[in-house]
C-alpha positions in Angstrom: -26.1 -39.1 -21.7 -27.3 -36.7 -19.5 -24.6 -35.0 -17.6 -24.9 -32.9 -13.9 -23.0 -30.1 -13.2 -22.3 -29.1 -8.8 -21.5 -25.9 -8.1 -21.4 -24.7 -4.3 -22.2 -21.2 -4.2 -21.1 -18.8 -1.0 -22.0 -14.9 -1.6 -20.9 -15.4 -5.6 -22.8 -12.7 -7.1 -20.2 -11.4 -8.7 -19.8 -14.7 -10.8 -21.9 -16.6 -11.1 -24.0 -14.6 -14.6 -20.4 -15.1 -15.6 -20.2 -18.3 -15.1 -23.9 -19.9 -16.0 -22.7 -18.1 -19.9 -19.4 -19.6 -20.3 -20.5 -23.2 -18.4 -24.3 -22.7 -21.3 -21.8 -21.9 -23.6 -19.3 -24.6 -23.8 -21.9 -27.4 -23.1 -23.2 -26.7 -26.6 -24.9 -29.8 -27.9 -24.8 -32.1 -24.4 -27.7 -32.7 -22.6 -27.0 -31.0 -19.5 -28.4 -29.6 -15.3 -26.5 -27.5 -13.8 -27.2 -28.0 -10.1 -26.3 -24.8 -7.3 -26.1 -25.3 -4.2 -26.9 -22.0 -2.3 -24.5 -22.4 1.1 -25.9 -19.5 3.2 -25.0 -16.7 0.7 -26.4 -13.5 2.5 -26.0 -11.8 -1.1 -28.0 -11.4 -3.9 -26.5 -14.8 -5.3 -29.2 -17.2 -4.3 -32.1 -14.3 -5.9 -29.7 -14.5 -9.6 -29.6 -17.7 -9.6 -33.4 -18.5 -9.2 -33.8 -15.2 -11.7 -32.3 -17.7 -14.5 -33.8 -20.7 -13.5 -37.1 -19.4 -13.6 -36.4 -18.6 -17.6 -33.9 -22.4 -18.2 -35.5 -25.4 -16.6 -32.1 -27.2 -16.4 -31.1 -25.1 -13.8 -31.4 -26.4 -10.9 -31.2 -25.0 -7.5 -30.4 -26.4 -4.2 -30.6 -23.6 -0.9 -29.3 -24.4 2.6 -30.9 -23.3 5.4 -27.4 -22.0 6.5 -24.1 -22.2 5.8 -22.6 -25.4 6.4 -19.3 -25.2 4.5 -18.3 -26.4 1.1 -18.0 -29.6 1.5 -21.2 -30.3 3.1 -22.2 -28.7 -0.4 -20.4 -31.1 -2.6 -22.1 -33.8 -0.4 -25.6 -32.3 -0.7 -24.8 -32.0 -5.0 -24.1 -35.1 -5.1 -26.8 -36.7 -3.5 -29.7 -34.8 -5.2 -27.8 -34.4 -9.0 -28.6 -37.9 -11.6 -26.8 -37.6 -14.4 -25.0 -40.2 -15.9 -22.2 -37.8 -15.2 -21.4 -35.2 -12.6 -19.2 -33.0 -12.7 -18.4 -30.9 -9.8 -17.3 -27.4 -10.1 -16.7 -24.0 -8.3 -18.1 -20.9 -9.6 -15.1 -18.4 -9.0 -13.7 -19.7 -12.9 -10.8 -21.0 -10.8 -12.6 -24.0 -12.7 -12.8 -23.1 -16.3 -15.6 -24.6 -18.1 -13.7 -25.2 -21.4 -13.2 -28.2 -19.5 -16.2 -29.5 -19.3 -16.4 -31.3 -23.0 -12.1 -33.2 -22.7 -13.5 -34.1 -19.0 -17.1 -35.6 -20.6 -14.5 -37.2 -23.3 -12.7 -39.2 -20.8 -15.4 -40.6 -18.9 -16.7 -41.7 -22.3 -13.2 -44.2 -22.6 -14.2 -45.7 -19.3 -13.1 -44.3 -16.9 -14.8 -43.2 -13.1 -13.0 -40.2 -12.4 -11.4 -37.9 -14.2 -9.0 -35.5 -12.1 -7.9 -31.6 -13.7 -4.6 -31.0 -12.3 -3.6 -27.6 -12.1 0.0 -27.2 -13.2 0.5 -23.6 -12.3 -1.9 -21.0 -9.9 -2.0 -17.8 -11.5 -3.1 -14.9 -9.4 -2.2 -16.5 -6.4 0.1 -15.2 -4.0 3.4 -17.1 -3.2 2.2 -18.1 -0.1 -1.3 -19.7 -0.7 1.7 -21.6 -3.5 3.5 -22.6 -1.0 1.6 -24.0 1.6 -0.7 -26.1 -1.0 2.8 -27.4 -1.1 3.3 -28.2 1.7 -0.4 -29.2 2.1 0.3 -32.0 -0.1 3.1 -33.5 0.5 1.9 -33.9 4.4 -1.4 -35.6 3.2 0.8 -37.8 0.3 2.8 -38.4 4.0 -0.2 -39.9 5.4 -2.3 -40.7 3.1 0.2 -42.8 0.4 0.1 -42.2 -3.0 -4.0 -42.5 -3.1 -4.5 -38.1 -3.3 -3.3 -36.8 -6.5 -1.5 -33.6 -6.1 -2.7 -30.5 -7.1 -6.2 -31.7 -7.9 -8.7 -30.2 -6.0 -12.9 -30.7 -5.9 -13.0 -30.3 -9.4 -13.7 -33.6 -10.9 -16.1 -35.5 -13.0 -17.9 -38.6 -11.5 -19.2 -41.3 -13.1 -22.7 -42.8 -11.6 -21.2 -45.7 -9.7 -18.5 -43.4 -8.3 -21.6 -40.7 -7.1 -23.5 -44.0 -5.7 -19.9 -45.4 -4.2 -20.1 -41.8 -3.0 -23.3 -41.1 -1.2 -22.2 -44.4 1.0 -19.9 -42.1 3.3 -21.8 -40.0 5.8 -19.1 -38.9 8.0 -20.0 -35.3 9.6 -15.7 -34.4 9.1 -15.7 -34.7 5.1 -12.4 -33.8 3.4 -13.6 -35.2 -0.5 -10.9 -35.4 -2.0 -9.0 -37.7 0.7 -12.6 -39.9 -0.1 -12.1 -39.8 -3.9 -8.8 -41.2 -3.4 -9.8 -44.3 -0.9 -11.9 -45.4 -3.4 -9.8 -46.3 -5.9 -11.0 -46.4 -8.8 -10.2 -45.7 -12.6 -8.9 -42.1 -12.5 -7.5 -40.0 -15.2 -6.1 -36.4 -14.9 -6.0 -33.7 -16.8 -3.6 -31.3 -16.3 -4.8 -27.5 -16.9 -3.1 -24.1 -15.7 -5.8 -22.9 -13.3 -6.8 -19.0 -13.3 -7.2 -16.5 -11.2 -10.6 -15.9 -9.8 -13.0 -14.1 -11.9 -14.3 -11.5 -9.6 -15.6 -11.2 -5.5 -12.5 -12.6 -3.1 -11.4 -15.8 -1.5 -14.0 -17.8 0.9 -11.2 -20.0 2.1 -8.2 -17.2 4.3 -5.6 -19.0 5.9 -7.3 -20.0 8.9 -10.2 -21.4 7.1 -7.7 -23.3 5.0 -5.7 -24.8 8.0 -9.0 -25.9 10.0 -9.6 -28.0 6.6 -6.6 -29.1 6.6 -6.3 -30.1 9.6 -9.8 -31.9 9.3 -8.1 -33.6 6.2 -5.3 -35.3 8.0 -7.4 -36.1 11.2 -10.1 -37.7 9.1 -7.5 -40.3 7.1 -4.8 -40.7 9.4 -3.9 -42.1 13.4 -0.2 -40.6 12.3 -0.4 -37.5 14.6 -0.9 -39.3 17.3 1.8 -42.0 16.9 4.1 -38.0 16.7 3.0 -37.4 19.1 3.7 -40.6 20.6 7.4 -40.3 19.8 8.5 -37.2 20.6 7.0 -38.5 23.8 9.4 -41.2 24.1 12.1 -39.1 22.3 11.7 -36.7 25.3 11.4 -38.8 28.2 15.0 -40.1 26.7 16.8 -37.0 26.6 14.7 -36.5 30.5 16.2 -39.6 31.6 19.7 -38.6 30.1 19.9 -34.8 31.3 18.4 -36.8 34.6 22.1 -38.9 34.6 24.3 -36.2 33.7 23.2 -33.6 36.7 24.3 -36.9 39.0 27.2 -37.4 37.5 27.7 -33.6 38.2 27.0 -34.5 41.5 28.5 -36.7 42.5 31.5 -36.4 40.5 32.5 -33.4 39.9 32.1 -29.7 41.5 30.7 -27.5 39.0 27.8 -28.0 39.6 25.8 -25.1 40.1 22.5 -25.0 41.3 20.1 -23.0 39.2 16.9 -23.2 37.5 17.5 -22.1 34.2 18.1 -25.4 33.1 14.3 -27.3 35.1 12.5 -24.0 33.4 13.3 -25.4 30.2 12.8 -28.6 30.6 9.8 -28.2 32.6 8.1 -25.9 29.2 9.9 -28.8 26.6 7.4 -31.7 28.4 4.8 -29.3 29.2 4.4 -28.2 25.7 4.5 -32.0 24.4 2.2 -33.6 27.1 -0.6 -30.6 26.0 0.1 -31.1 22.3 -0.6 -34.9 23.0 -3.5 -33.9 25.1 -4.9 -31.8 22.5 -4.1 -34.3 19.8 -6.9 -37.1 21.5 -9.4 -34.9 23.1 -9.8 -33.4 18.8 -10.1 -36.8 17.6 -12.6 -37.5 20.5 -14.4 -35.1 20.0 -15.1 -35.5 16.6 -15.8 -39.6 17.7 -19.3 -37.3 19.4 -20.0 -35.6 16.6 -20.3 -38.8 14.6 -22.1 -40.3 17.4 -24.5 -37.8 17.6 -26.2 -38.7 14.0 -26.3 -35.5 12.8 -27.4 -33.9 9.5 -25.1 -33.0 7.0 -26.9 -30.5 5.8 -30.2 -29.3 5.9 -32.3 -28.4 2.7 -35.0 -25.5 3.1 -35.2 -24.8 -0.5 -35.2 -26.7 -4.0 -35.9 -24.9 -7.0 -36.4 -27.2 -10.7 -35.7 -30.1 -8.9 -37.5 -33.8 -8.9 -37.8 -35.3 -5.7 -34.0 -37.7 -4.8 -35.0 -41.9 -6.0 -34.3 -42.9 -2.7 -34.4 -41.4 1.1 -30.8 -39.4 1.9 -28.9 -40.7 5.1 -28.2 -37.5 7.6 -29.5 -35.1 5.7 -33.2 -32.9 6.3 -35.1 -31.6 3.4 -38.0 -29.4 4.6 -40.6 -30.2 4.2 -42.2 -29.2 -0.1 -38.5 -28.0 -0.2 -38.0 -30.5 -3.1 -40.2 -29.7 -6.1 -40.0 -29.5 -10.3 -40.9 -26.4 -11.7 -42.0 -24.4 -8.8 -40.8 -22.8 -5.5 -41.6 -23.4 -2.1 -40.7 -20.8 1.2 -41.3 -21.4 4.8 -44.6 -22.8 5.6 -46.4 -21.7 1.7 -49.4 -24.6 1.0 -48.2 -26.8 -2.4 -51.5 -25.6 -4.2 -51.1 -24.3 -7.9 -52.0 -20.7 -7.0 -48.7 -20.4 -4.5 -47.2 -21.9 -7.4 -47.5 -19.9 -9.9 -47.2 -17.1 -7.5 -43.9 -17.3 -6.5 -42.7 -18.0 -9.6 -44.2 -14.1 -10.7 -43.1 -12.7 -8.1 -39.3 -14.1 -8.2 -39.8 -12.9 -12.5 -41.1 -9.9 -11.4 -38.7 -9.0 -8.7 -35.6 -10.5 -11.1 -36.9 -8.1 -14.1 -36.3 -5.0 -12.5 -32.7 -6.6 -11.9 -31.6 -7.5 -15.5 
């Protein structure tokens, strides 16, 4: 059985060597491939991975032309991974490689998806834990029980699960929701999430909020329905207030002319209108972006990777980017002399680094 491990990376130069070492140790005795998807790193991450891949053809590299985002990197890894089972994990070692053999054991029992579930989050702030809890509870309300709480993108997929996920090609992607939507047989494996081995999180609060909104908008129209309900509720309240004002004007002498109540009501109604229009506009914008059919990612360079089994929908692979046991950069030719020159060049550069 061939096991593929997909690791999206973005500026993880301090962690990748530790990750490779621990994966090698954890998968001793397995037939494995480690596929790094570089999501436009600006540090030495890509050079470090290339240097290791020169000496070990089990390590594969895909390099994007720019940063396309974590979900696009996961998608590319699943598009190119050719193992009988495929594991997706992050490079920060919060997903422990030592868990991989147990995940494979559950896969061999017939599960299509093996999902490690966090039972604690070491090294994370109270705010991070609280917002994560709110996110999963919100998604459970909108998506239902299909979304397993405290399960991230760290998962094992069977070959048929990978082929099924490849058929989803929407632009705004929430992989956890896609997996839940499939409804394949899933095993839950509890584990304690560790602190980051090095570096800083690539998901600050603002980016996490955008990711949460993508998850909501991709799998539910509930925000639009809530805006309708809020509009009805506020309209009823407005009419009720109107009847109250008419009663004061016609049957009492206590009505005092003023503008405070008018201003308050105007702010409430205007805010709700803008909120509803914003939600509608975001959904329309997402439909517009989907209608353009642009690629989900652009592969600029590749290393130690065979060409894909079939054409990949909504992905751009630059000419000469996918080859085995060589690296091709820019517009350089495919002849043997250029391939050897590339290998020697990278070996020389990385020999100085290590």
